[in-house]
C-alpha positions as CSV (number, residue, x, y, z in Angstrom):
1,M,-28.8,77.8,28.7
2,N,-26.2,76.4,26.2
3,E,-26.3,72.8,24.6
4,S,-23.2,70.6,24.5
5,I,-22.0,67.1,25.2
6,P,-23.9,65.6,27.7
7,C,-23.5,65.8,31.5
8,P,-20.9,62.6,32.8
9,F,-23.0,62.1,35.8
10,C,-26.8,62.5,34.2
11,G,-26.5,62.6,30.8
12,S,-28.1,65.9,30.4
13,E,-27.1,68.3,27.6
14,D,-28.3,71.4,29.4
15,Y,-25.6,73.5,31.4
16,Y,-25.1,77.1,32.4
17,I,-22.0,79.1,33.2
18,A,-21.6,81.3,36.3
19,V,-19.2,84.3,36.4
20,T,-18.7,85.8,40.1
21,D,-15.9,88.4,41.2
22,N,-14.0,88.5,44.5
23,P,-15.2,91.5,46.4
24,F,-11.8,91.2,48.5
25,S,-9.6,91.2,45.6
26,Y,-8.8,91.5,42.0
27,D,-10.1,88.1,41.0
28,T,-12.9,86.8,38.9
29,Y,-14.0,83.2,38.7
30,S,-16.4,81.2,36.4
31,T,-17.7,77.7,36.2
32,A,-19.9,75.5,34.4
33,H,-23.1,73.8,35.9
34,C,-25.5,71.0,34.9
35,S,-28.7,72.3,34.4
36,K,-30.2,69.2,36.1
37,C,-28.0,67.7,38.3
38,H,-26.1,70.6,38.9
39,A,-22.9,69.0,39.0
40,T,-20.1,71.4,39.0
41,G,-17.2,71.6,36.1
42,P,-13.4,72.7,36.6
43,F,-13.0,76.3,38.4
44,V,-11.5,79.0,36.3
45,A,-9.7,81.9,37.9
46,E,-8.2,84.9,36.6
47,S,-6.7,87.5,38.3
48,Y,-5.6,91.2,37.2
49,L,-3.9,94.2,38.9
50,E,-5.7,97.3,39.9
51,D,-4.5,99.4,36.7
52,E,-5.1,96.4,34.3
53,P,-8.6,95.6,32.5
54,K,-11.0,93.2,34.0
55,P,-11.5,89.9,32.2
56,T,-14.7,90.3,30.1
57,R,-17.4,87.8,31.0
58,D,-17.6,86.5,27.6
59,Y,-14.1,85.4,28.1
60,M,-14.9,83.9,31.3
61,E,-17.6,82.1,29.8
62,A,-15.8,80.8,26.6
63,V,-12.9,79.3,29.0
64,A,-15.7,77.8,31.6
65,K,-17.2,76.3,28.4
66,E,-14.0,75.1,27.0
67,K,-13.1,73.3,30.5
68,W,-16.4,71.9,30.6
69,Q,-16.4,70.2,27.1
70,T,-12.5,69.2,27.7
71,R,-12.7,65.6,29.6
72,P,-9.5,64.0,28.9
73,I,-10.5,60.5,30.9
74,E,-13.7,60.3,29.2
75,D,-11.9,61.0,25.8
76,A,-9.5,58.8,26.5
77,L,-12.1,56.0,27.6
78,N,-14.2,56.8,24.5
79,K,-11.1,56.4,22.2
80,R,-10.4,53.0,24.0
81,I,-13.5,51.7,23.2
82,A,-13.3,53.2,19.8
83,D,-10.2,51.0,19.7
84,L,-11.7,47.9,21.1
85,V,-14.6,48.1,18.9
86,S,-12.2,48.4,16.1
87,S,-10.6,45.5,17.4
88,N,-13.3,43.5,17.9
89,M,-14.6,44.0,14.3
90,V,-11.2,43.1,13.4
91,M,-11.4,40.0,15.5
92,A,-14.8,39.1,14.3
93,K,-13.9,39.3,10.5
94,G,-11.0,37.1,11.5
95,V,-13.5,34.6,13.1
96,L,-15.6,34.7,10.2
97,D,-12.5,34.3,7.7
98,L,-11.6,31.5,10.2
99,K,-14.9,29.8,10.0
100,A,-15.0,30.2,6.3
101,R,-11.4,28.3,6.2
102,I,-12.6,25.6,8.7
103,A,-15.4,24.8,6.2
104,E,-13.2,24.8,3.2
105,L,-10.8,22.4,5.2
106,E,-14.1,20.3,6.0
107,A,-15.1,19.8,2.9
108,E,-11.5,18.9,1.4
109,I,-11.8,16.2,4.3
110,D,-14.9,15.0,3.1
111,I,-13.2,15.1,-0.3
112,R,-10.3,13.2,1.0
113,K,-12.5,10.8,2.8
114,D,-14.2,9.7,-0.2
115,Q,-11.0,9.2,-2.1
116,L,-9.7,7.3,0.8
117,R,-12.6,4.9,0.3
118,E,-12.7,4.7,-2.9
119,A,-8.8,3.9,-2.8
120,K,-9.3,1.5,-0.2
121,N,-11.8,-0.4,-2.3
122,I,-9.7,-0.3,-5.4
123,L,-7.1,-1.8,-2.8
124,I,-9.7,-4.8,-1.8
125,D,-10.6,-5.4,-5.4
126,K,-6.8,-5.8,-6.3
127,K,-6.0,-8.0,-3.2
128,L,-9.2,-10.1,-4.1
129,H,-7.7,-10.5,-7.7
130,I,-4.3,-11.2,-6.6
131,D,-5.4,-13.8,-4.3
132,A,-7.4,-15.5,-7.6
133,L,-4.3,-15.2,-9.4
134,Y,-2.6,-16.9,-6.5
135,E,-4.9,-19.7,-6.4
136,E,-4.8,-19.9,-10.3
137,G,-1.0,-20.0,-10.1
138,Y,-1.2,-22.7,-7.3
139,K,-3.5,-24.7,-9.4
140,L,-1.3,-24.1,-12.3
141,Q,1.7,-25.3,-10.5
142,Q,-0.1,-28.4,-9.4
143,R,-1.0,-29.0,-13.3
144,I,2.9,-28.4,-14.0
145,A,3.9,-31.1,-11.5
146,E,1.4,-33.5,-12.9
147,L,2.6,-32.9,-16.6
148,E,6.2,-33.1,-15.2
149,A,5.6,-36.4,-13.6
150,E,3.5,-37.6,-16.5
151,I,6.4,-36.5,-19.0
152,D,9.0,-38.2,-16.7
153,H,6.7,-41.5,-16.7
154,L,6.6,-41.1,-20.5
155,T,10.1,-40.4,-20.9
156,A,11.0,-43.1,-18.6
157,H,8.8,-45.7,-20.3
158,D,9.9,-44.5,-23.7
159,A,13.9,-44.9,-22.7
160,T,12.8,-48.5,-21.6
161,E,11.3,-49.1,-24.9
162,R,14.4,-47.7,-26.4
163,Q,16.7,-49.8,-24.2
164,D,14.6,-52.7,-24.9
165,D,15.2,-52.2,-28.7
166,K,18.6,-52.4,-28.5
167,W,21.0,-55.6,-27.8
168,I,22.5,-55.5,-24.2
169,P,25.8,-57.0,-23.8
170,V,26.1,-60.0,-21.6
171,S,29.3,-58.4,-20.1
172,E,27.2,-55.4,-19.3
173,R,24.3,-56.9,-17.5
174,L,22.0,-59.9,-17.4
175,P,18.6,-60.0,-17.0
176,E,17.0,-59.8,-13.5
177,T,14.7,-62.3,-13.4
178,D,14.8,-65.9,-15.4
179,G,12.9,-66.3,-18.3
180,Q,12.9,-66.5,-22.2
181,Y,15.0,-63.7,-24.1
182,I,16.2,-63.0,-27.7
183,G,19.7,-63.6,-27.6
184,Y,22.9,-63.2,-30.1
185,T,25.6,-65.7,-30.0
186,N,29.2,-65.5,-30.9
187,T,28.4,-67.6,-33.8
188,G,25.8,-64.8,-35.4
189,L,22.5,-66.9,-34.2
190,V,19.9,-64.9,-33.3
191,G,17.0,-66.5,-31.4
192,T,15.3,-67.3,-28.0
193,H,17.5,-68.4,-25.3
194,W,16.6,-69.4,-21.7
195,L,17.9,-67.5,-18.6
196,V,18.1,-70.4,-15.9
197,D,19.8,-69.5,-12.6
198,G,21.9,-66.6,-14.1
199,H,23.0,-68.5,-17.0
200,F,21.7,-68.6,-20.6
201,V,20.7,-71.8,-22.3
202,V,21.9,-72.0,-25.8
203,T,19.4,-73.9,-28.0
204,Y,20.4,-74.8,-31.6
205,S,19.4,-77.1,-34.3
206,C,22.2,-79.6,-35.7
207,E,20.7,-82.3,-37.7
208,R,17.2,-82.1,-36.5
209,N,18.4,-82.5,-33.0
210,W,18.0,-80.0,-30.4
211,L,20.8,-79.3,-28.2
212,T,20.8,-77.2,-25.1
213,T,23.8,-75.9,-22.8
214,P,24.2,-73.4,-20.2
215,T,26.5,-70.8,-21.1
216,S,29.2,-72.0,-19.1
217,W,28.8,-75.3,-20.6
218,I,31.1,-75.8,-23.7
219,L,29.2,-77.4,-27.0
220,E,30.8,-77.7,-30.2
221,S,28.4,-75.8,-33.1
222,A,28.4,-76.6,-36.5
223,S,31.6,-74.5,-37.1
224,G,33.5,-76.3,-34.3
225,G,33.7,-73.6,-31.7
226,D,32.0,-72.8,-28.6
227,V,28.5,-71.6,-28.5
228,Y,27.5,-68.7,-26.1
229,V,25.1,-65.7,-25.9
230,T,27.4,-62.3,-26.0
231,H,24.0,-60.0,-26.4
232,W,20.3,-60.3,-25.4
233,M,17.2,-58.1,-25.3
234,P,13.6,-58.9,-23.9
235,L,10.9,-60.5,-26.0
236,P,8.3,-58.2,-27.9
237,E,4.8,-58.6,-26.6
238,S,3.1,-61.5,-28.2
239,P,0.2,-60.8,-30.6
240,N,-2.0,-63.5,-28.2
241,D,-2.1,-65.0,-24.8
242,T,0.0,-67.8,-25.9
243,Q,3.8,-67.3,-26.6
244,T,6.2,-69.6,-28.4
245,D,8.5,-72.1,-26.6
246,S,11.2,-71.2,-29.2
247,V,12.0,-68.4,-32.2
248,V,14.7,-68.7,-34.5
249,Y,14.8,-65.2,-36.4
250,G,17.7,-66.1,-38.4
251,K,21.6,-65.8,-38.7
252,E,23.2,-62.5,-39.3
253,S,26.3,-62.2,-41.2
254,D,29.8,-62.2,-39.3
C-alpha cells in the first residue's frame, strides 16, 4: 500500500498497484487502484520479444504510480483555481484600495462642502454690505440733491441780491410791477421815484415846490433840460413797517 495524492473520486490517499502478465503473449500490464472505491488509474502495457528481458515488477509499478499521480485535467483545474484565487486577491486588494480612495474623496468632498458653505456665507455678508452701501449711497445722493437745490436757491438769491445792488438801465428793462424804486436821472440826481403804468414819475424840488412828471413828459430842470430816469434799482428793506414816501440820497457828480 502506498500513500500519494488523493483519489479524484473518493479523496482517499491509499491505493495499490496490480501487475499482471498475459499468458497468451509477451505482454505485461500494471494499473493503480484506489484502496477505498477501487477506482482504476491509467492502464500501462509493456510488450517484449521472446529473447528480450521481461520488464521488472518495480518498473511496471513505477510507471503505474507515475500515471496515477499525473492528472493533467485536475492539475489544470487546480492551476486555474490558484490563478483565480490570486486574481481574486488582486481584485480584493484593488477593491480595498478603491474603498480607501472613495473614503479620501468623500472626506475631500466634505471639506469642499464646508469651504463652499463658508464662501456662500461670505458672499451673503458681502451682499448685505453692498446693499447697505447702495442704501447709504442713495441717501447720500438724495442729500447731495438737497444741498445742490439749496445751493442753487442761495446762488439765485445771492445773484438777485447782487443784481439788486446794481444800477439797471431803463433801456435794458423796467421793473415788472408798479411801485417805488431808487432812480438815477440824466441830471445826476439819485432819489426815489414811482413807476406808474410802466413809466417813471420824476420828482424833484425847485424853490421848495415839488414837481412830478412821467418819463415821457418834458420838464425843465434847474439846469434848463429835460429830467428823466436813466437807471433804477429796487429799494432796500426798510428798518420798520413804515416806509418813507420819498428819499433823496444826494446828487452825484457828472
